[in-house]
PyMOL Python script that loads the backbone (N, CA, C, O; Angstrom):
from pymol import cmd

cmd.read_pdbstr("""\
ATOM      1  N   MET A   1     -24.115  -3.320  33.388  1.00  0.00           N
ATOM      2  CA  MET A   1     -23.082  -3.379  32.331  1.00  0.00           C
ATOM      3  C   MET A   1     -23.705  -3.685  31.231  1.00  0.00           C
ATOM      4  O   MET A   1     -24.801  -4.247  31.251  1.00  0.00           O
ATOM      5  N   VAL A   2     -23.045  -3.334  30.066  1.00  0.00           N
ATOM      6  CA  VAL A   2     -23.658  -3.544  28.729  1.00  0.00           C
ATOM      7  C   VAL A   2     -22.506  -4.144  28.008  1.00  0.00           C
ATOM      8  O   VAL A   2     -21.370  -3.674  28.063  1.00  0.00           O
ATOM      9  N   ILE A   3     -22.914  -5.439  27.176  1.00  0.00           N
ATOM     10  CA  ILE A   3     -22.291  -5.959  26.485  1.00  0.00           C
ATOM     11  C   ILE A   3     -22.331  -5.871  24.927  1.00  0.00           C
ATOM     12  O   ILE A   3     -23.420  -6.116  24.410  1.00  0.00           O
ATOM     13  N   HIS A   4     -21.181  -5.523  24.036  1.00  0.00           N
ATOM     14  CA  HIS A   4     -21.687  -5.560  22.554  1.00  0.00           C
ATOM     15  C   HIS A   4     -20.770  -6.434  21.902  1.00  0.00           C
ATOM     16  O   HIS A   4     -19.678  -6.669  22.420  1.00  0.00           O
ATOM     17  N   LYS A   5     -21.124  -6.964  20.760  1.00  0.00           N
ATOM     18  CA  LYS A   5     -19.895  -7.697  19.686  1.00  0.00           C
ATOM     19  C   LYS A   5     -18.747  -6.881  19.586  1.00  0.00           C
ATOM     20  O   LYS A   5     -18.994  -5.699  19.351  1.00  0.00           O
ATOM     21  N   ALA A   6     -17.300  -7.260  19.727  1.00  0.00           N
ATOM     22  CA  ALA A   6     -16.335  -6.712  19.322  1.00  0.00           C
ATOM     23  C   ALA A   6     -16.374  -6.181  17.846  1.00  0.00           C
ATOM     24  O   ALA A   6     -16.957  -6.937  17.069  1.00  0.00           O
ATOM     25  N   THR A   7     -15.878  -5.055  17.325  1.00  0.00           N
ATOM     26  CA  THR A   7     -15.748  -4.621  16.068  1.00  0.00           C
ATOM     27  C   THR A   7     -14.347  -4.316  15.982  1.00  0.00           C
ATOM     28  O   THR A   7     -13.664  -4.335  17.006  1.00  0.00           O
ATOM     29  N   LYS A   8     -13.686  -3.946  14.492  1.00  0.00           N
ATOM     30  CA  LYS A   8     -12.708  -3.577  14.115  1.00  0.00           C
ATOM     31  C   LYS A   8     -12.049  -2.198  14.951  1.00  0.00           C
ATOM     32  O   LYS A   8     -10.876  -1.904  15.182  1.00  0.00           O
ATOM     33  N   GLU A   9     -13.321  -1.509  15.286  1.00  0.00           N
ATOM     34  CA  GLU A   9     -12.873  -0.494  15.990  1.00  0.00           C
ATOM     35  C   GLU A   9     -12.621  -0.533  17.437  1.00  0.00           C
ATOM     36  O   GLU A   9     -12.414   0.489  18.093  1.00  0.00           O
ATOM     37  N   ASP A  10     -12.643  -1.947  18.025  1.00  0.00           N
ATOM     38  CA  ASP A  10     -12.311  -2.045  19.238  1.00  0.00           C
ATOM     39  C   ASP A  10     -11.187  -2.612  19.334  1.00  0.00           C
ATOM     40  O   ASP A  10     -10.745  -2.820  20.464  1.00  0.00           O
ATOM     41  N   ALA A  11     -10.478  -2.984  18.243  1.00  0.00           N
ATOM     42  CA  ALA A  11      -9.603  -3.911  18.116  1.00  0.00           C
ATOM     43  C   ALA A  11      -7.876  -3.275  18.740  1.00  0.00           C
ATOM     44  O   ALA A  11      -6.892  -3.887  19.157  1.00  0.00           O
ATOM     45  N   SER A  12      -8.046  -2.388  18.619  1.00  0.00           N
ATOM     46  CA  SER A  12      -6.923  -1.552  19.629  1.00  0.00           C
ATOM     47  C   SER A  12      -6.759  -1.653  21.234  1.00  0.00           C
ATOM     48  O   SER A  12      -5.805  -1.920  21.965  1.00  0.00           O
ATOM     49  N   SER A  13      -8.208  -1.298  21.470  1.00  0.00           N
ATOM     50  CA  SER A  13      -8.425  -1.487  23.103  1.00  0.00           C
ATOM     51  C   SER A  13      -8.573  -2.610  23.542  1.00  0.00           C
ATOM     52  O   SER A  13      -8.639  -2.661  24.770  1.00  0.00           O
ATOM     53  N   ILE A  14      -8.698  -4.088  22.698  1.00  0.00           N
ATOM     54  CA  ILE A  14      -8.718  -5.302  23.145  1.00  0.00           C
ATOM     55  C   ILE A  14      -7.240  -5.695  22.891  1.00  0.00           C
ATOM     56  O   ILE A  14      -6.772  -6.648  23.514  1.00  0.00           O
ATOM     57  N   LEU A  15      -6.483  -5.001  22.001  1.00  0.00           N
ATOM     58  CA  LEU A  15      -5.312  -5.558  21.912  1.00  0.00           C
ATOM     59  C   LEU A  15      -4.146  -4.888  22.771  1.00  0.00           C
ATOM     60  O   LEU A  15      -2.937  -5.072  22.633  1.00  0.00           O
ATOM     61  N   ARG A  16      -4.758  -4.115  23.636  1.00  0.00           N
ATOM     62  CA  ARG A  16      -3.598  -3.371  24.271  1.00  0.00           C
ATOM     63  C   ARG A  16      -3.970  -4.050  25.641  1.00  0.00           C
ATOM     64  O   ARG A  16      -3.071  -3.848  26.457  1.00  0.00           O
ATOM     65  N   ILE A  17      -5.059  -4.827  26.180  1.00  0.00           N
ATOM     66  CA  ILE A  17      -5.286  -5.671  26.796  1.00  0.00           C
ATOM     67  C   ILE A  17      -4.252  -7.299  26.796  1.00  0.00           C
ATOM     68  O   ILE A  17      -3.400  -7.770  27.549  1.00  0.00           O
ATOM     69  N   TYR A  18      -4.809  -7.671  25.717  1.00  0.00           N
ATOM     70  CA  TYR A  18      -4.415  -9.129  25.286  1.00  0.00           C
ATOM     71  C   TYR A  18      -2.645  -8.991  25.192  1.00  0.00           C
ATOM     72  O   TYR A  18      -1.944  -9.962  25.476  1.00  0.00           O
ATOM     73  N   SER A  19      -2.193  -7.989  24.865  1.00  0.00           N
ATOM     74  CA  SER A  19      -0.515  -8.267  24.666  1.00  0.00           C
ATOM     75  C   SER A  19      -0.173  -8.439  26.373  1.00  0.00           C
ATOM     76  O   SER A  19       0.661  -9.280  26.707  1.00  0.00           O
ATOM     77  N   TYR A  20      -0.675  -7.826  27.131  1.00  0.00           N
ATOM     78  CA  TYR A  20       0.030  -7.878  28.545  1.00  0.00           C
ATOM     79  C   TYR A  20      -0.186  -9.629  28.504  1.00  0.00           C
ATOM     80  O   TYR A  20       0.880 -10.245  28.516  1.00  0.00           O
ATOM     81  N   TYR A  21      -1.171 -10.290  28.468  1.00  0.00           N
ATOM     82  CA  TYR A  21      -1.013 -11.526  28.854  1.00  0.00           C
ATOM     83  C   TYR A  21      -0.365 -12.259  27.734  1.00  0.00           C
ATOM     84  O   TYR A  21      -0.014 -13.367  28.137  1.00  0.00           O
ATOM     85  N   VAL A  22      -0.050 -12.052  26.387  1.00  0.00           N
ATOM     86  CA  VAL A  22       0.742 -12.770  25.606  1.00  0.00           C
ATOM     87  C   VAL A  22       2.309 -12.378  26.016  1.00  0.00           C
ATOM     88  O   VAL A  22       3.262 -13.137  25.840  1.00  0.00           O
ATOM     89  N   GLU A  23       2.382 -11.185  26.538  1.00  0.00           N
ATOM     90  CA  GLU A  23       4.038 -10.877  26.539  1.00  0.00           C
ATOM     91  C   GLU A  23       4.460 -11.402  28.215  1.00  0.00           C
ATOM     92  O   GLU A  23       5.556 -11.913  28.446  1.00  0.00           O
ATOM     93  N   ASN A  24       3.365 -11.173  29.350  1.00  0.00           N
ATOM     94  CA  ASN A  24       3.993 -11.814  30.592  1.00  0.00           C
ATOM     95  C   ASN A  24       3.304 -13.106  31.241  1.00  0.00           C
ATOM     96  O   ASN A  24       3.722 -13.525  32.321  1.00  0.00           O
ATOM     97  N   THR A  25       2.273 -13.718  30.594  1.00  0.00           N
ATOM     98  CA  THR A  25       1.963 -15.033  31.418  1.00  0.00           C
ATOM     99  C   THR A  25       1.816 -15.923  29.985  1.00  0.00           C
ATOM    100  O   THR A  25       1.923 -15.540  28.820  1.00  0.00           O
ATOM    101  N   ALA A  26       1.495 -17.415  30.601  1.00  0.00           N
ATOM    102  CA  ALA A  26       1.655 -18.699  29.904  1.00  0.00           C
ATOM    103  C   ALA A  26       0.062 -18.870  29.388  1.00  0.00           C
ATOM    104  O   ALA A  26      -0.353 -19.858  28.783  1.00  0.00           O
ATOM    105  N   ILE A  27      -0.584 -17.923  29.685  1.00  0.00           N
ATOM    106  CA  ILE A  27      -2.181 -17.952  29.326  1.00  0.00           C
ATOM    107  C   ILE A  27      -2.651 -18.436  27.793  1.00  0.00           C
ATOM    108  O   ILE A  27      -3.395 -19.355  27.450  1.00  0.00           O
ATOM    109  N   SER A  28      -1.895 -17.419  26.994  1.00  0.00           N
ATOM    110  CA  SER A  28      -1.828 -17.495  25.921  1.00  0.00           C
ATOM    111  C   SER A  28      -1.077 -18.395  25.259  1.00  0.00           C
ATOM    112  O   SER A  28      -0.015 -18.629  25.836  1.00  0.00           O
ATOM    113  N   PHE A  29      -1.328 -19.268  23.768  1.00  0.00           N
ATOM    114  CA  PHE A  29      -0.636 -20.067  23.307  1.00  0.00           C
ATOM    115  C   PHE A  29       0.538 -19.142  22.258  1.00  0.00           C
ATOM    116  O   PHE A  29       1.482 -19.626  21.634  1.00  0.00           O
ATOM    117  N   GLU A  30       0.267 -18.212  22.297  1.00  0.00           N
ATOM    118  CA  GLU A  30       1.027 -17.037  21.096  1.00  0.00           C
ATOM    119  C   GLU A  30       2.048 -16.608  22.212  1.00  0.00           C
ATOM    120  O   GLU A  30       1.932 -16.479  23.430  1.00  0.00           O
ATOM    121  N   TYR A  31       3.386 -16.386  21.091  1.00  0.00           N
ATOM    122  CA  TYR A  31       4.450 -16.229  21.756  1.00  0.00           C
ATOM    123  C   TYR A  31       5.134 -14.444  21.502  1.00  0.00           C
ATOM    124  O   TYR A  31       6.030 -13.872  22.123  1.00  0.00           O
ATOM    125  N   THR A  32       4.219 -13.926  20.271  1.00  0.00           N
ATOM    126  CA  THR A  32       4.240 -12.536  20.078  1.00  0.00           C
ATOM    127  C   THR A  32       2.952 -12.022  20.174  1.00  0.00           C
ATOM    128  O   THR A  32       1.996 -12.757  19.925  1.00  0.00           O
ATOM    129  N   THR A  33       2.744 -10.497  20.602  1.00  0.00           N
ATOM    130  CA  THR A  33       1.488 -10.141  20.442  1.00  0.00           C
ATOM    131  C   THR A  33       1.237 -10.094  19.002  1.00  0.00           C
ATOM    132  O   THR A  33       2.174 -10.111  18.204  1.00  0.00           O
ATOM    133  N   PRO A  34       0.054 -10.037  18.647  1.00  0.00           N
ATOM    134  CA  PRO A  34      -0.132 -10.118  17.066  1.00  0.00           C
ATOM    135  C   PRO A  34      -0.333  -8.393  16.810  1.00  0.00           C
ATOM    136  O   PRO A  34      -0.651  -7.574  17.673  1.00  0.00           O
ATOM    137  N   SER A  35      -0.074  -8.154  15.506  1.00  0.00           N
ATOM    138  CA  SER A  35      -0.054  -6.422  14.832  1.00  0.00           C
ATOM    139  C   SER A  35      -1.809  -6.185  15.011  1.00  0.00           C
ATOM    140  O   SER A  35      -2.647  -7.071  15.176  1.00  0.00           O
ATOM    141  N   LEU A  36      -2.016  -4.831  14.925  1.00  0.00           N
ATOM    142  CA  LEU A  36      -3.352  -4.113  14.909  1.00  0.00           C
ATOM    143  C   LEU A  36      -3.975  -4.918  13.898  1.00  0.00           C
ATOM    144  O   LEU A  36      -4.887  -5.669  14.244  1.00  0.00           O
ATOM    145  N   SER A  37      -3.544  -4.859  12.458  1.00  0.00           N
ATOM    146  CA  SER A  37      -3.846  -5.330  11.671  1.00  0.00           C
ATOM    147  C   SER A  37      -4.400  -6.751  11.398  1.00  0.00           C
ATOM    148  O   SER A  37      -5.372  -7.022  10.693  1.00  0.00           O
ATOM    149  N   GLU A  38      -3.761  -7.443  11.952  1.00  0.00           N
ATOM    150  CA  GLU A  38      -3.960  -9.182  12.324  1.00  0.00           C
ATOM    151  C   GLU A  38      -4.990  -9.655  13.155  1.00  0.00           C
ATOM    152  O   GLU A  38      -5.611 -10.705  12.993  1.00  0.00           O
ATOM    153  N   PHE A  39      -5.153  -8.772  14.115  1.00  0.00           N
ATOM    154  CA  PHE A  39      -5.993  -8.543  15.329  1.00  0.00           C
ATOM    155  C   PHE A  39      -7.481  -7.924  14.615  1.00  0.00           C
ATOM    156  O   PHE A  39      -8.561  -8.513  14.666  1.00  0.00           O
ATOM    157  N   GLU A  40      -7.293  -6.931  14.117  1.00  0.00           N
ATOM    158  CA  GLU A  40      -8.570  -6.686  13.029  1.00  0.00           C
ATOM    159  C   GLU A  40      -8.884  -7.595  12.523  1.00  0.00           C
ATOM    160  O   GLU A  40      -9.998  -8.026  12.821  1.00  0.00           O
ATOM    161  N   GLU A  41      -8.111  -8.296  11.567  1.00  0.00           N
ATOM    162  CA  GLU A  41      -8.763  -9.616  10.813  1.00  0.00           C
ATOM    163  C   GLU A  41      -9.402 -10.487  11.603  1.00  0.00           C
ATOM    164  O   GLU A  41     -10.507 -10.932  11.292  1.00  0.00           O
ATOM    165  N   ARG A  42      -8.849 -10.780  12.576  1.00  0.00           N
ATOM    166  CA  ARG A  42      -9.503 -11.980  13.646  1.00  0.00           C
ATOM    167  C   ARG A  42     -10.777 -11.455  13.851  1.00  0.00           C
ATOM    168  O   ARG A  42     -11.650 -12.130  13.304  1.00  0.00           O
ATOM    169  N   ILE A  43     -11.217 -10.377  14.518  1.00  0.00           N
ATOM    170  CA  ILE A  43     -11.971  -9.872  14.861  1.00  0.00           C
ATOM    171  C   ILE A  43     -13.207  -9.657  13.388  1.00  0.00           C
ATOM    172  O   ILE A  43     -14.419  -9.565  13.586  1.00  0.00           O
ATOM    173  N   SER A  44     -12.735  -9.623  12.340  1.00  0.00           N
ATOM    174  CA  SER A  44     -13.833  -9.156  11.001  1.00  0.00           C
ATOM    175  C   SER A  44     -14.192 -11.175  11.075  1.00  0.00           C
ATOM    176  O   SER A  44     -15.349 -11.595  11.073  1.00  0.00           O
ATOM    177  N   ASN A  45     -13.191 -11.946  11.122  1.00  0.00           N
ATOM    178  CA  ASN A  45     -13.158 -13.180  10.997  1.00  0.00           C
ATOM    179  C   ASN A  45     -14.072 -14.034  11.753  1.00  0.00           C
ATOM    180  O   ASN A  45     -14.382 -15.167  11.383  1.00  0.00           O
ATOM    181  N   LYS A  46     -14.540 -13.415  12.927  1.00  0.00           N
ATOM    182  CA  LYS A  46     -14.757 -14.186  13.954  1.00  0.00           C
ATOM    183  C   LYS A  46     -16.323 -14.864  13.556  1.00  0.00           C
ATOM    184  O   LYS A  46     -17.115 -14.269  12.827  1.00  0.00           O
ATOM    185  N   PRO A  47     -16.545 -15.935  14.049  1.00  0.00           N
ATOM    186  CA  PRO A  47     -18.060 -16.337  13.757  1.00  0.00           C
ATOM    187  C   PRO A  47     -18.943 -16.016  14.676  1.00  0.00           C
ATOM    188  O   PRO A  47     -18.835 -16.039  15.902  1.00  0.00           O
ATOM    189  N   ILE A  48     -20.172 -15.598  13.739  1.00  0.00           N
ATOM    190  CA  ILE A  48     -21.344 -14.929  14.399  1.00  0.00           C
ATOM    191  C   ILE A  48     -21.785 -15.592  15.735  1.00  0.00           C
ATOM    192  O   ILE A  48     -22.735 -15.133  16.369  1.00  0.00           O
TER     193      ILE A  48
END
""", "prot")
cmd.dss("prot")
cmd.show_as("cartoon", "prot")
cmd.util.cbc("prot")
cmd.orient("prot")
């Protein structure tokens, strides 16, 4: 298994997975799925 730090290029794939949990479970504190640009911004601003 290879693990790498998420980049803006990964945002679409990660968002596709994350959106299921936002829309279908109570696991996330979010009520709506963030936009792709919002998700890219979150990845760009994540701590190192």
